[in-house]
Every structure is written in structure tokens, then in C-alpha cells.
PDB file of N, CA, C and O in Angstrom:
ATOM      1  N   UNK A   1       3.366   8.819   2.278  1.00  0.00           N
ATOM      2  CA  UNK A   1       3.175  10.246   2.467  1.00  0.00           C
ATOM      3  C   UNK A   1       2.125  10.780   1.506  1.00  0.00           C
ATOM      4  O   UNK A   1       1.275  11.573   1.913  1.00  0.00           O
ATOM      5  N   UNK A   2       2.158  10.371   0.250  1.00  0.00           N
ATOM      6  CA  UNK A   2       1.158  10.856  -0.697  1.00  0.00           C
ATOM      7  C   UNK A   2      -0.224  10.331  -0.356  1.00  0.00           C
ATOM      8  O   UNK A   2      -1.208  11.056  -0.496  1.00  0.00           O
ATOM      9  N   UNK A   3      -0.320   9.067   0.096  1.00  0.00           N
ATOM     10  CA  UNK A   3      -1.616   8.528   0.502  1.00  0.00           C
ATOM     11  C   UNK A   3      -2.163   9.306   1.686  1.00  0.00           C
ATOM     12  O   UNK A   3      -3.351   9.627   1.723  1.00  0.00           O
ATOM     13  N   UNK A   4      -1.306   9.613   2.653  1.00  0.00           N
ATOM     14  CA  UNK A   4      -1.741  10.386   3.810  1.00  0.00           C
ATOM     15  C   UNK A   4      -2.250  11.761   3.389  1.00  0.00           C
ATOM     16  O   UNK A   4      -3.277  12.230   3.879  1.00  0.00           O
ATOM     17  N   UNK A   5      -1.533  12.390   2.492  1.00  0.00           N
ATOM     18  CA  UNK A   5      -1.931  13.721   2.001  1.00  0.00           C
ATOM     19  C   UNK A   5      -3.272  13.646   1.280  1.00  0.00           C
ATOM     20  O   UNK A   5      -4.139  14.496   1.480  1.00  0.00           O
ATOM     21  N   UNK A   6      -3.438  12.623   0.440  1.00  0.00           N
ATOM     22  CA  UNK A   6      -4.699  12.462  -0.292  1.00  0.00           C
ATOM     23  C   UNK A   6      -5.853  12.230   0.672  1.00  0.00           C
ATOM     24  O   UNK A   6      -6.927  12.807   0.503  1.00  0.00           O
ATOM     25  N   UNK A   7      -5.640  11.386   1.687  1.00  0.00           N
ATOM     26  CA  UNK A   7      -6.709  11.122   2.648  1.00  0.00           C
ATOM     27  C   UNK A   7      -7.048  12.358   3.477  1.00  0.00           C
ATOM     28  O   UNK A   7      -8.212  12.562   3.824  1.00  0.00           O
ATOM     29  N   UNK A   8      -6.068  13.177   3.796  1.00  0.00           N
ATOM     30  CA  UNK A   8      -6.348  14.428   4.508  1.00  0.00           C
ATOM     31  C   UNK A   8      -7.214  15.346   3.656  1.00  0.00           C
ATOM     32  O   UNK A   8      -8.105  16.017   4.178  1.00  0.00           O
ATOM     33  N   UNK A   9      -6.963  15.384   2.343  1.00  0.00           N
ATOM     34  CA  UNK A   9      -7.785  16.200   1.450  1.00  0.00           C
ATOM     35  C   UNK A   9      -9.197  15.643   1.375  1.00  0.00           C
ATOM     36  O   UNK A   9     -10.163  16.407   1.356  1.00  0.00           O
ATOM     37  N   UNK A  10      -9.331  14.323   1.334  1.00  0.00           N
ATOM     38  CA  UNK A  10     -10.662  13.704   1.330  1.00  0.00           C
ATOM     39  C   UNK A  10     -11.380  14.040   2.633  1.00  0.00           C
ATOM     40  O   UNK A  10     -12.545  14.436   2.621  1.00  0.00           O
ATOM     41  N   UNK A  11     -10.684  13.880   3.755  1.00  0.00           N
ATOM     42  CA  UNK A  11     -11.282  14.172   5.059  1.00  0.00           C
ATOM     43  C   UNK A  11     -11.754  15.628   5.134  1.00  0.00           C
ATOM     44  O   UNK A  11     -12.748  15.927   5.795  1.00  0.00           O
ATOM     45  N   UNK A  12     -11.042  16.529   4.455  1.00  0.00           N
ATOM     46  CA  UNK A  12     -11.407  17.947   4.445  1.00  0.00           C
ATOM     47  C   UNK A  12     -12.523  18.260   3.447  1.00  0.00           C
ATOM     48  O   UNK A  12     -12.957  19.407   3.337  1.00  0.00           O
ATOM     49  N   UNK A  13     -12.992  17.229   2.711  1.00  0.00           N
ATOM     50  CA  UNK A  13     -14.081  17.435   1.765  1.00  0.00           C
ATOM     51  C   UNK A  13     -13.638  17.967   0.418  1.00  0.00           C
ATOM     52  O   UNK A  13     -14.450  18.530  -0.317  1.00  0.00           O
ATOM     53  N   UNK A  14     -12.356  17.800   0.073  1.00  0.00           N
ATOM     54  CA  UNK A  14     -11.829  18.356  -1.166  1.00  0.00           C
ATOM     55  C   UNK A  14     -11.782  17.378  -2.326  1.00  0.00           C
ATOM     56  O   UNK A  14     -11.299  17.726  -3.403  1.00  0.00           O
ATOM     57  N   UNK A  15     -12.271  16.169  -2.133  1.00  0.00           N
ATOM     58  CA  UNK A  15     -12.249  15.225  -3.250  1.00  0.00           C
ATOM     59  C   UNK A  15     -12.358  13.788  -2.799  1.00  0.00           C
ATOM     60  O   UNK A  15     -12.744  13.499  -1.666  1.00  0.00           O
ATOM     61  N   UNK A  16     -12.008  12.886  -3.711  1.00  0.00           N
ATOM     62  CA  UNK A  16     -12.019  11.458  -3.440  1.00  0.00           C
ATOM     63  C   UNK A  16     -10.677  10.869  -3.879  1.00  0.00           C
ATOM     64  O   UNK A  16      -9.922  11.501  -4.619  1.00  0.00           O
ATOM     65  N   UNK A  17     -10.396   9.675  -3.422  1.00  0.00           N
ATOM     66  CA  UNK A  17      -9.183   8.981  -3.848  1.00  0.00           C
ATOM     67  C   UNK A  17      -9.429   7.481  -3.778  1.00  0.00           C
ATOM     68  O   UNK A  17     -10.398   7.035  -3.163  1.00  0.00           O
ATOM     69  N   UNK A  18      -8.566   6.712  -4.397  1.00  0.00           N
ATOM     70  CA  UNK A  18      -8.625   5.259  -4.346  1.00  0.00           C
ATOM     71  C   UNK A  18      -7.367   4.782  -3.625  1.00  0.00           C
ATOM     72  O   UNK A  18      -6.248   5.110  -4.019  1.00  0.00           O
ATOM     73  N   UNK A  19      -7.570   4.005  -2.565  1.00  0.00           N
ATOM     74  CA  UNK A  19      -6.458   3.440  -1.800  1.00  0.00           C
ATOM     75  C   UNK A  19      -6.734   1.968  -1.568  1.00  0.00           C
ATOM     76  O   UNK A  19      -7.873   1.528  -1.726  1.00  0.00           O
ATOM     77  N   UNK A  20      -5.726   1.196  -1.198  1.00  0.00           N
ATOM     78  CA  UNK A  20      -5.957  -0.214  -0.888  1.00  0.00           C
ATOM     79  C   UNK A  20      -6.953  -0.368   0.261  1.00  0.00           C
ATOM     80  O   UNK A  20      -7.047   0.499   1.130  1.00  0.00           O
ATOM     81  N   UNK A  21      -7.688  -1.467   0.259  1.00  0.00           N
ATOM     82  CA  UNK A  21      -8.686  -1.718   1.309  1.00  0.00           C
ATOM     83  C   UNK A  21      -8.044  -1.744   2.691  1.00  0.00           C
ATOM     84  O   UNK A  21      -8.707  -1.444   3.683  1.00  0.00           O
ATOM     85  N   UNK A  22      -6.780  -2.094   2.767  1.00  0.00           N
ATOM     86  CA  UNK A  22      -6.098  -2.166   4.058  1.00  0.00           C
ATOM     87  C   UNK A  22      -5.745  -0.782   4.613  1.00  0.00           C
ATOM     88  O   UNK A  22      -5.333  -0.665   5.767  1.00  0.00           O
ATOM     89  N   UNK A  23      -5.900   0.237   3.819  1.00  0.00           N
ATOM     90  CA  UNK A  23      -5.511   1.584   4.220  1.00  0.00           C
ATOM     91  C   UNK A  23      -6.736   2.339   4.706  1.00  0.00           C
ATOM     92  O   UNK A  23      -7.317   3.133   3.966  1.00  0.00           O
ATOM     93  N   UNK A  24      -7.124   2.095   5.937  1.00  0.00           N
ATOM     94  CA  UNK A  24      -8.322   2.713   6.505  1.00  0.00           C
ATOM     95  C   UNK A  24      -7.927   3.759   7.544  1.00  0.00           C
ATOM     96  O   UNK A  24      -6.950   3.594   8.274  1.00  0.00           O
ATOM     97  N   UNK A  25      -8.706   4.838   7.593  1.00  0.00           N
ATOM     98  CA  UNK A  25      -8.491   5.867   8.600  1.00  0.00           C
ATOM     99  C   UNK A  25      -9.842   6.339   9.112  1.00  0.00           C
ATOM    100  O   UNK A  25     -10.831   6.333   8.380  1.00  0.00           O
ATOM    101  N   UNK A  26      -9.876   6.749  10.373  1.00  0.00           N
ATOM    102  CA  UNK A  26     -11.101   7.286  10.953  1.00  0.00           C
ATOM    103  C   UNK A  26     -11.516   8.553  10.218  1.00  0.00           C
ATOM    104  O   UNK A  26     -10.674   9.352   9.805  1.00  0.00           O
ATOM    105  N   UNK A  27     -12.816   8.724  10.061  1.00  0.00           N
ATOM    106  CA  UNK A  27     -13.333   9.927   9.438  1.00  0.00           C
ATOM    107  C   UNK A  27     -13.390   9.893   7.930  1.00  0.00           C
ATOM    108  O   UNK A  27     -13.754  10.888   7.303  1.00  0.00           O
ATOM    109  N   UNK A  28     -13.033   8.750   7.324  1.00  0.00           N
ATOM    110  CA  UNK A  28     -13.057   8.624   5.868  1.00  0.00           C
ATOM    111  C   UNK A  28     -13.820   7.355   5.509  1.00  0.00           C
ATOM    112  O   UNK A  28     -13.483   6.273   5.991  1.00  0.00           O
ATOM    113  N   UNK A  29     -14.855   7.476   4.658  1.00  0.00           N
ATOM    114  CA  UNK A  29     -15.611   6.303   4.213  1.00  0.00           C
ATOM    115  C   UNK A  29     -14.735   5.447   3.313  1.00  0.00           C
ATOM    116  O   UNK A  29     -13.941   5.964   2.527  1.00  0.00           O
ATOM    117  N   UNK A  30     -14.885   4.134   3.435  1.00  0.00           N
ATOM    118  CA  UNK A  30     -14.078   3.201   2.650  1.00  0.00           C
ATOM    119  C   UNK A  30     -14.970   2.170   1.970  1.00  0.00           C
ATOM    120  O   UNK A  30     -14.901   0.990   2.314  1.00  0.00           O
ATOM    121  N   UNK A  31     -15.811   2.579   1.011  1.00  0.00           N
ATOM    122  CA  UNK A  31     -16.659   1.580   0.345  1.00  0.00           C
ATOM    123  C   UNK A  31     -15.811   0.621  -0.482  1.00  0.00           C
ATOM    124  O   UNK A  31     -14.785   1.005  -1.044  1.00  0.00           O
ATOM    125  N   UNK A  32     -16.252  -0.626  -0.547  1.00  0.00           N
ATOM    126  CA  UNK A  32     -15.565  -1.630  -1.356  1.00  0.00           C
ATOM    127  C   UNK A  32     -15.962  -1.430  -2.813  1.00  0.00           C
ATOM    128  O   UNK A  32     -17.151  -1.353  -3.123  1.00  0.00           O
ATOM    129  N   UNK A  33     -14.997  -1.348  -3.700  1.00  0.00           N
ATOM    130  CA  UNK A  33     -15.260  -1.200  -5.122  1.00  0.00           C
ATOM    131  C   UNK A  33     -15.218  -2.576  -5.771  1.00  0.00           C
ATOM    132  O   UNK A  33     -14.221  -3.287  -5.647  1.00  0.00           O
ATOM    133  N   UNK A  34     -16.284  -2.959  -6.458  1.00  0.00           N
ATOM    134  CA  UNK A  34     -16.307  -4.246  -7.146  1.00  0.00           C
ATOM    135  C   UNK A  34     -16.151  -4.024  -8.639  1.00  0.00           C
ATOM    136  O   UNK A  34     -16.552  -2.989  -9.171  1.00  0.00           O
ATOM    137  N   UNK A  35     -15.565  -5.007  -9.310  1.00  0.00           N
ATOM    138  CA  UNK A  35     -15.344  -4.871 -10.745  1.00  0.00           C
ATOM    139  C   UNK A  35     -14.317  -3.805 -11.074  1.00  0.00           C
ATOM    140  O   UNK A  35     -14.306  -3.265 -12.180  1.00  0.00           O
ATOM    141  N   UNK A  36     -13.470  -3.510 -10.133  1.00  0.00           N
ATOM    142  CA  UNK A  36     -12.485  -2.443 -10.259  1.00  0.00           C
ATOM    143  C   UNK A  36     -11.114  -3.094 -10.303  1.00  0.00           C
ATOM    144  O   UNK A  36     -10.563  -3.449  -9.261  1.00  0.00           O
ATOM    145  N   UNK A  37     -10.563  -3.253 -11.491  1.00  0.00           N
ATOM    146  CA  UNK A  37      -9.313  -3.981 -11.670  1.00  0.00           C
ATOM    147  C   UNK A  37      -8.139  -3.008 -11.684  1.00  0.00           C
ATOM    148  O   UNK A  37      -7.737  -2.521 -12.740  1.00  0.00           O
ATOM    149  N   UNK A  38      -7.598  -2.731 -10.506  1.00  0.00           N
ATOM    150  CA  UNK A  38      -6.488  -1.796 -10.381  1.00  0.00           C
ATOM    151  C   UNK A  38      -5.363  -2.479  -9.621  1.00  0.00           C
ATOM    152  O   UNK A  38      -5.613  -3.174  -8.635  1.00  0.00           O
ATOM    153  N   UNK A  39      -4.147  -2.291 -10.061  1.00  0.00           N
ATOM    154  CA  UNK A  39      -2.991  -2.878  -9.395  1.00  0.00           C
ATOM    155  C   UNK A  39      -2.141  -1.778  -8.788  1.00  0.00           C
ATOM    156  O   UNK A  39      -2.134  -0.636  -9.248  1.00  0.00           O
ATOM    157  N   UNK A  40      -1.429  -2.156  -7.747  1.00  0.00           N
ATOM    158  CA  UNK A  40      -0.499  -1.232  -7.110  1.00  0.00           C
ATOM    159  C   UNK A  40       0.834  -1.942  -6.972  1.00  0.00           C
ATOM    160  O   UNK A  40       0.891  -3.060  -6.460  1.00  0.00           O
ATOM    161  N   UNK A  41       1.883  -1.321  -7.415  1.00  0.00           N
ATOM    162  CA  UNK A  41       3.210  -1.928  -7.375  1.00  0.00           C
ATOM    163  C   UNK A  41       3.871  -1.650  -6.019  1.00  0.00           C
ATOM    164  O   UNK A  41       3.892  -0.515  -5.542  1.00  0.00           O
ATOM    165  N   UNK A  42       4.400  -2.694  -5.425  1.00  0.00           N
ATOM    166  CA  UNK A  42       5.150  -2.580  -4.173  1.00  0.00           C
ATOM    167  C   UNK A  42       6.613  -2.883  -4.457  1.00  0.00           C
ATOM    168  O   UNK A  42       6.919  -3.769  -5.255  1.00  0.00           O
ATOM    169  N   UNK A  43       7.503  -2.167  -3.822  1.00  0.00           N
ATOM    170  CA  UNK A  43       8.933  -2.400  -4.001  1.00  0.00           C
ATOM    171  C   UNK A  43       9.598  -2.521  -2.635  1.00  0.00           C
ATOM    172  O   UNK A  43       9.198  -1.866  -1.673  1.00  0.00           O
ATOM    173  N   UNK A  44      10.605  -3.359  -2.570  1.00  0.00           N
ATOM    174  CA  UNK A  44      11.449  -3.466  -1.392  1.00  0.00           C
ATOM    175  C   UNK A  44      12.856  -3.103  -1.848  1.00  0.00           C
ATOM    176  O   UNK A  44      13.380  -3.695  -2.792  1.00  0.00           O
ATOM    177  N   UNK A  45      13.460  -2.140  -1.184  1.00  0.00           N
ATOM    178  CA  UNK A  45      14.800  -1.701  -1.592  1.00  0.00           C
ATOM    179  C   UNK A  45      15.743  -1.739  -0.396  1.00  0.00           C
ATOM    180  O   UNK A  45      15.318  -1.609   0.752  1.00  0.00           O
ATOM    181  N   UNK A  46      17.032  -1.919  -0.683  1.00  0.00           N
ATOM    182  CA  UNK A  46      18.061  -1.883   0.346  1.00  0.00           C
ATOM    183  C   UNK A  46      19.365  -1.464  -0.309  1.00  0.00           C
ATOM    184  O   UNK A  46      19.502  -1.526  -1.531  1.00  0.00           O
ATOM    185  N   UNK A  47      20.309  -1.044   0.496  1.00  0.00           N
ATOM    186  CA  UNK A  47      21.602  -0.613  -0.019  1.00  0.00           C
ATOM    187  C   UNK A  47      22.433  -1.793  -0.516  1.00  0.00           C
ATOM    188  O   UNK A  47      22.238  -2.930  -0.087  1.00  0.00           O
ATOM    189  N   UNK A  48      23.356  -1.506  -1.423  1.00  0.00           N
ATOM    190  CA  UNK A  48      24.205  -2.544  -2.009  1.00  0.00           C
ATOM    191  C   UNK A  48      25.018  -3.293  -0.958  1.00  0.00           C
ATOM    192  O   UNK A  48      25.304  -4.478  -1.132  1.00  0.00           O
ATOM    193  N   UNK A  49      25.390  -2.625   0.119  1.00  0.00           N
ATOM    194  CA  UNK A  49      26.219  -3.251   1.149  1.00  0.00           C
ATOM    195  C   UNK A  49      25.405  -3.817   2.309  1.00  0.00           C
ATOM    196  O   UNK A  49      25.958  -4.105   3.370  1.00  0.00           O
ATOM    197  N   UNK A  50      24.105  -3.978   2.117  1.00  0.00           N
ATOM    198  CA  UNK A  50      23.215  -4.436   3.188  1.00  0.00           C
ATOM    199  C   UNK A  50      22.787  -5.886   2.969  1.00  0.00           C
ATOM    200  O   UNK A  50      21.593  -6.187   2.955  1.00  0.00           O
ATOM    201  N   UNK A  51      23.754  -6.779   2.800  1.00  0.00           N
ATOM    202  CA  UNK A  51      23.456  -8.183   2.553  1.00  0.00           C
ATOM    203  C   UNK A  51      22.594  -8.806   3.633  1.00  0.00           C
ATOM    204  O   UNK A  51      21.716  -9.613   3.327  1.00  0.00           O
ATOM    205  N   UNK A  52      22.824  -8.449   4.903  1.00  0.00           N
ATOM    206  CA  UNK A  52      22.012  -8.976   5.998  1.00  0.00           C
ATOM    207  C   UNK A  52      20.565  -8.538   5.906  1.00  0.00           C
ATOM    208  O   UNK A  52      19.652  -9.307   6.207  1.00  0.00           O
ATOM    209  N   UNK A  53      20.363  -7.308   5.490  1.00  0.00           N
ATOM    210  CA  UNK A  53      18.997  -6.806   5.315  1.00  0.00           C
ATOM    211  C   UNK A  53      18.298  -7.586   4.211  1.00  0.00           C
ATOM    212  O   UNK A  53      17.131  -7.953   4.347  1.00  0.00           O
ATOM    213  N   UNK A  54      19.003  -7.837   3.128  1.00  0.00           N
ATOM    214  CA  UNK A  54      18.424  -8.593   2.015  1.00  0.00           C
ATOM    215  C   UNK A  54      17.984  -9.971   2.491  1.00  0.00           C
ATOM    216  O   UNK A  54      16.872 -10.406   2.189  1.00  0.00           O
ATOM    217  N   UNK A  55      18.842 -10.656   3.227  1.00  0.00           N
ATOM    218  CA  UNK A  55      18.493 -11.990   3.720  1.00  0.00           C
ATOM    219  C   UNK A  55      17.289 -11.927   4.662  1.00  0.00           C
ATOM    220  O   UNK A  55      16.422 -12.799   4.611  1.00  0.00           O
ATOM    221  N   UNK A  56      17.228 -10.913   5.512  1.00  0.00           N
ATOM    222  CA  UNK A  56      16.108 -10.759   6.433  1.00  0.00           C
ATOM    223  C   UNK A  56      14.820 -10.419   5.691  1.00  0.00           C
ATOM    224  O   UNK A  56      13.732 -10.762   6.152  1.00  0.00           O
ATOM    225  N   UNK A  57      14.934  -9.747   4.547  1.00  0.00           N
ATOM    226  CA  UNK A  57      13.755  -9.337   3.784  1.00  0.00           C
ATOM    227  C   UNK A  57      13.146 -10.478   2.982  1.00  0.00           C
ATOM    228  O   UNK A  57      11.968 -10.413   2.633  1.00  0.00           O
ATOM    229  N   UNK A  58      13.913 -11.517   2.681  1.00  0.00           N
ATOM    230  CA  UNK A  58      13.412 -12.595   1.824  1.00  0.00           C
ATOM    231  C   UNK A  58      12.126 -13.236   2.339  1.00  0.00           C
ATOM    232  O   UNK A  58      11.219 -13.448   1.535  1.00  0.00           O
ATOM    233  N   UNK A  59      11.985 -13.564   3.642  1.00  0.00           N
ATOM    234  CA  UNK A  59      10.715 -14.126   4.109  1.00  0.00           C
ATOM    235  C   UNK A  59       9.543 -13.144   3.979  1.00  0.00           C
ATOM    236  O   UNK A  59       8.410 -13.545   3.715  1.00  0.00           O
ATOM    237  N   UNK A  60       9.833 -11.868   4.167  1.00  0.00           N
ATOM    238  CA  UNK A  60       8.780 -10.850   4.015  1.00  0.00           C
ATOM    239  C   UNK A  60       8.334 -10.778   2.564  1.00  0.00           C
ATOM    240  O   UNK A  60       7.137 -10.722   2.283  1.00  0.00           O
ATOM    241  N   UNK A  61       9.284 -10.779   1.646  1.00  0.00           N
ATOM    242  CA  UNK A  61       8.963 -10.746   0.214  1.00  0.00           C
ATOM    243  C   UNK A  61       8.162 -11.982  -0.172  1.00  0.00           C
ATOM    244  O   UNK A  61       7.196 -11.881  -0.928  1.00  0.00           O
ATOM    245  N   UNK A  62       8.551 -13.148   0.338  1.00  0.00           N
ATOM    246  CA  UNK A  62       7.817 -14.387   0.042  1.00  0.00           C
ATOM    247  C   UNK A  62       6.388 -14.310   0.560  1.00  0.00           C
ATOM    248  O   UNK A  62       5.458 -14.739  -0.123  1.00  0.00           O
ATOM    249  N   UNK A  63       6.203 -13.770   1.759  1.00  0.00           N
ATOM    250  CA  UNK A  63       4.853 -13.639   2.327  1.00  0.00           C
ATOM    251  C   UNK A  63       4.000 -12.689   1.503  1.00  0.00           C
ATOM    252  O   UNK A  63       2.818 -12.953   1.282  1.00  0.00           O
ATOM    253  N   UNK A  64       4.581 -11.592   1.047  1.00  0.00           N
ATOM    254  CA  UNK A  64       3.836 -10.640   0.210  1.00  0.00           C
ATOM    255  C   UNK A  64       3.435 -11.298  -1.100  1.00  0.00           C
ATOM    256  O   UNK A  64       2.301 -11.139  -1.552  1.00  0.00           O
ATOM    257  N   UNK A  65       4.350 -12.032  -1.711  1.00  0.00           N
ATOM    258  CA  UNK A  65       4.028 -12.720  -2.968  1.00  0.00           C
ATOM    259  C   UNK A  65       2.941 -13.764  -2.767  1.00  0.00           C
ATOM    260  O   UNK A  65       2.067 -13.919  -3.619  1.00  0.00           O
ATOM    261  N   UNK A  66       2.987 -14.489  -1.637  1.00  0.00           N
ATOM    262  CA  UNK A  66       1.960 -15.489  -1.346  1.00  0.00           C
ATOM    263  C   UNK A  66       0.602 -14.828  -1.187  1.00  0.00           C
ATOM    264  O   UNK A  66      -0.401 -15.319  -1.706  1.00  0.00           O
ATOM    265  N   UNK A  67       0.572 -13.716  -0.470  1.00  0.00           N
ATOM    266  CA  UNK A  67      -0.695 -13.033  -0.188  1.00  0.00           C
ATOM    267  C   UNK A  67      -1.258 -12.321  -1.415  1.00  0.00           C
ATOM    268  O   UNK A  67      -2.460 -12.384  -1.674  1.00  0.00           O
ATOM    269  N   UNK A  68      -0.401 -11.650  -2.162  1.00  0.00           N
ATOM    270  CA  UNK A  68      -0.870 -10.765  -3.230  1.00  0.00           C
ATOM    271  C   UNK A  68      -0.466 -11.198  -4.630  1.00  0.00           C
ATOM    272  O   UNK A  68      -0.899 -10.582  -5.604  1.00  0.00           O
ATOM    273  N   UNK A  69       0.339 -12.225  -4.759  1.00  0.00           N
ATOM    274  CA  UNK A  69       0.805 -12.662  -6.074  1.00  0.00           C
ATOM    275  C   UNK A  69       2.006 -11.852  -6.516  1.00  0.00           C
ATOM    276  O   UNK A  69       2.362 -10.845  -5.903  1.00  0.00           O
ATOM    277  N   UNK A  70       2.624 -12.313  -7.592  1.00  0.00           N
ATOM    278  CA  UNK A  70       3.753 -11.539  -8.107  1.00  0.00           C
ATOM    279  C   UNK A  70       5.017 -12.324  -8.171  1.00  0.00           C
ATOM    280  O   UNK A  70       6.050 -11.798  -8.586  1.00  0.00           O
TER     281      UNK A  70
END
């Protein structure tokens, strides 16, 4: 939601923002930044009683770690 809000402000000409390269939208320039060492933390959460969800999430978490490290 905050990324969407920031991109809407950029689209309206009110500023700039930094988002992941995968976060592209029409009407907004997305130049690649080199030498820019910035990290973004991702979290996966589930309820305490959602054991099935946790088991289903494990392959997704493994794929994210393989792709992005962590």
C-alpha cells in the first residue's frame, strides 16, 4: 500500500522514490541504479494455529531465500 501511494505521487509529479526493480508500473520511469547497496526486508507471517499454512509456506520461503539470499 505504501509503495502504491508513493508511485502515485511520483506519477503525479510530486517526487521520486526507490522501489525494487520488480515493482514496475505504467507511466513511471524505472531507471536501474548501479552502485546502490540497499536492502529490503521481507517477512512471511501466519497465525499460531495455522500449521498447514506454515507447511505450505516453507517451499515459498526456500525459493525466496534461493533467489534473494537470507
